[in-house]
C-alpha positions as CSV (number, residue, x, y, z in Angstrom):
1,M,16.0,8.9,-15.5
2,F,19.1,10.0,-17.1
3,A,19.6,13.8,-16.7
4,G,20.2,14.7,-13.1
5,H,20.5,11.4,-11.7
6,E,23.0,8.9,-13.7
7,T,25.3,11.9,-14.5
8,T,25.8,12.8,-10.9
9,V,26.0,9.3,-9.7
10,A,28.7,8.7,-12.0
11,A,30.6,11.7,-10.8
12,I,30.3,10.9,-7.4
13,D,31.9,7.5,-8.0
14,K,34.9,9.4,-10.0
15,G,35.1,11.9,-7.5
16,L,35.5,9.5,-4.4
17,V,37.9,7.3,-6.4
18,L,40.1,10.5,-7.4
19,L,40.2,11.6,-3.8
20,A,41.1,8.1,-2.3
21,T,43.9,7.7,-4.8
22,N,45.4,11.0,-4.6
23,A,46.5,11.5,-0.9
24,R,48.3,14.8,-1.0
25,Q,45.4,16.5,-2.9
26,R,42.8,15.0,-0.6
27,A,44.7,16.3,2.4
28,M,44.9,19.6,1.0
29,L,41.1,19.7,0.4
30,Q,40.5,18.2,4.2
31,A,43.0,21.1,5.5
32,D,41.1,23.8,3.6
33,A,37.4,23.2,3.1
34,S,37.2,26.2,0.7
35,L,38.9,24.1,-1.8
36,I,35.8,22.1,-2.4
37,E,34.5,24.2,-5.3
38,A,37.9,23.9,-7.2
39,T,37.9,20.1,-6.4
40,V,34.7,19.2,-8.0
41,E,35.4,21.4,-11.1
42,E,38.7,19.2,-11.2
43,I,36.9,16.1,-10.7
44,L,34.6,17.1,-13.4
45,R,37.5,17.8,-15.9
46,Y,39.9,14.9,-15.0
47,T,40.1,11.4,-16.7
48,D,38.1,9.0,-14.8
49,P,40.8,6.7,-13.5
50,V,38.8,3.4,-13.8
51,Y,38.2,3.9,-17.6
52,R,42.0,4.9,-17.7
53,A,42.7,1.6,-16.2
54,E,40.3,0.2,-18.6
55,S,41.8,2.0,-21.5
56,A,38.0,2.6,-22.8
57,A,36.6,6.0,-21.7
58,P,32.9,6.3,-22.3
59,G,31.6,7.2,-25.9
60,G,30.8,10.7,-26.7
61,L,28.0,12.8,-27.0
62,P,26.0,12.1,-30.2
63,R,25.0,15.2,-32.2
64,N,23.7,15.8,-36.0
65,A,25.5,18.1,-38.2
66,H,23.3,20.9,-39.2
67,A,25.7,21.8,-42.3
68,D,28.6,20.5,-43.8
69,I,31.6,21.2,-41.6
70,E,35.3,21.1,-42.6
71,L,37.4,20.2,-39.5
72,D,41.1,19.4,-39.5
73,G,40.9,18.2,-43.4
74,V,37.6,16.0,-42.8
75,T,34.5,17.1,-44.3
76,I,31.3,16.3,-42.0
77,K,28.2,16.2,-44.1
78,A,25.0,17.8,-42.9
79,G,22.9,15.2,-41.1
80,E,25.9,12.9,-40.2
81,L,26.3,11.6,-36.6
82,V,29.0,13.0,-34.7
83,L,30.5,11.6,-31.4
84,L,31.7,14.7,-29.2
85,A,34.5,13.3,-27.0
86,L,34.3,15.9,-24.5
87,H,36.7,14.1,-22.1
88,Q,39.6,14.5,-24.8
89,A,38.7,18.1,-24.9
90,N,39.1,18.4,-21.2
91,V,42.8,17.1,-21.4
92,D,43.9,19.4,-24.0
93,P,47.6,20.4,-22.9
94,A,47.1,23.8,-25.0
95,V,44.3,24.8,-22.6
96,F,45.4,23.1,-19.1
97,P,49.0,23.2,-17.9
98,H,50.1,19.8,-16.4
99,V,47.1,18.2,-18.0
100,D,47.5,14.7,-16.5
101,E,47.9,16.2,-12.8
102,F,44.7,15.8,-10.7
103,D,45.0,19.2,-8.8
104,V,42.4,20.6,-6.5
105,R,43.8,24.0,-6.5
106,R,43.7,24.7,-10.3
107,A,42.3,27.9,-10.8
108,D,41.6,28.3,-14.7
109,N,39.4,25.1,-15.3
110,P,37.4,25.8,-18.5
111,H,36.5,22.2,-18.9
112,L,33.7,21.1,-21.3
113,T,31.9,18.4,-19.3
114,F,28.6,20.3,-19.0
115,G,28.9,21.3,-22.9
116,H,29.0,24.7,-24.4
117,G,26.7,27.5,-25.9
118,S,23.1,26.6,-26.4
119,R,23.8,22.8,-25.6
120,Y,25.2,23.9,-22.1
121,C,23.6,21.5,-19.3
122,I,20.9,23.6,-17.6
123,G,21.4,21.2,-14.5
124,A,25.0,22.2,-14.3
125,P,24.3,24.5,-11.2
126,L,22.5,21.5,-9.4
127,A,25.2,19.0,-10.1
128,R,27.9,21.4,-8.7
129,I,25.9,21.8,-5.4
130,E,25.1,18.0,-5.1
131,L,28.8,17.2,-5.8
132,Q,30.1,19.8,-3.3
133,T,27.8,18.6,-0.8
134,V,28.2,14.7,-1.1
135,L,32.1,15.1,-1.2
136,A,32.6,17.7,1.5
137,T,30.3,16.0,3.9
138,L,31.8,12.6,3.4
139,L,35.4,13.7,4.1
140,R,34.2,15.6,7.1
141,R,32.3,12.9,8.7
142,V,34.5,10.1,7.5
143,P,37.8,11.3,7.0
144,S,39.6,7.8,6.7
145,L,37.4,6.6,4.1
146,R,39.5,4.7,1.5
147,L,38.8,2.2,-1.4
148,A,38.5,-1.5,0.0
149,V,39.9,-2.7,-3.4
150,G,42.3,-1.7,-5.9
151,V,41.3,0.6,-8.9
152,D,41.9,-2.1,-11.4
153,E,39.1,-4.3,-9.4
154,L,36.5,-1.6,-9.9
155,R,34.0,-2.5,-12.6
156,P,32.7,0.3,-14.9
157,K,29.1,0.2,-16.3
158,T,29.9,0.0,-19.9
159,H,26.2,-0.1,-20.7
160,L,25.9,3.6,-20.0
161,L,26.8,6.6,-21.8
162,T,27.5,8.3,-18.6
163,G,29.9,5.6,-17.0
164,G,29.9,5.3,-13.6
165,L,30.6,2.2,-11.5
166,A,28.7,-1.0,-10.9
167,E,29.6,-0.8,-7.2
168,L,32.2,1.0,-5.1
169,P,33.5,-0.9,-2.0
170,V,35.0,1.4,0.5
171,T,36.3,0.9,4.2
172,W,37.2,3.4,7.0
173,G,38.9,3.3,10.2
174,R,42.7,3.0,11.4
175,T,45.3,1.8,9.1
176,V,48.9,1.2,10.2
177,N,49.9,4.9,9.3
178,Q,46.9,6.6,11.3
179,T,46.8,8.1,14.4
180,P,43.5,8.3,16.7
181,G,43.1,11.8,15.6
182,D,42.6,10.5,12.1
183,L,39.5,8.4,12.7
184,G,37.1,11.2,12.7
185,P,34.2,11.6,14.9
186,P,33.2,9.1,17.4
187,N,29.7,8.3,15.9
188,I,31.5,6.9,12.8
189,P,32.7,3.4,14.0
190,Q,35.3,1.5,11.8
191,G,33.6,-0.6,9.0
192,S,33.2,-1.1,5.4
193,S,30.5,-0.7,2.7
194,R,29.6,-1.6,-1.0
195,W,27.8,1.0,-2.8
196,S,25.8,-0.3,-5.7
197,A,24.5,2.4,-7.8
198,P,20.8,1.8,-8.5
199,R,20.1,0.6,-12.1
200,T,18.0,2.8,-14.2
201,A,14.6,1.2,-15.5
202,P,14.2,0.8,-19.0
203,P,11.9,3.5,-20.8
204,G,8.3,2.3,-21.2
């Protein structure tokens, strides 16, 4: 299954990595839970740090031109295949101030992650609810959650259009700079985990 599963799993991966590697922005969210909606929109907009490290973002969405289109001096013929690189549109400096900053307080965020117009993703409201619920709950219940490996050690799923990670090793508990108040509820012991995304069964 592609829609509503692989896409959301990949966004959760990306969101956790971004929050784990941007301590100041994460602290803002943990101090003000009302920022979760803006945080999710920024996660959807921002370039995946794993693919940034790999210097190879996932391919674009395949579309076929219904008519000849002239774009920046290039003619796209009717019927030709076009790959829409939405991740490039989401880092357009003409639209987004401080485009390279991950900002959980970004107010105006017209990203195109869910598409636009008649092709707008019908599952967008559900995806937003899922992401807001998962990330808010994790940060509330396991506030010291962090990556167990460096970003450069995370392995992207290059065989899927949606991207995402093969696994996401995390750990939690006290670090050298943490006080007991940072450890979260007493029912969440110190530990570690390796989240492996389920593989999609091939069609047929």
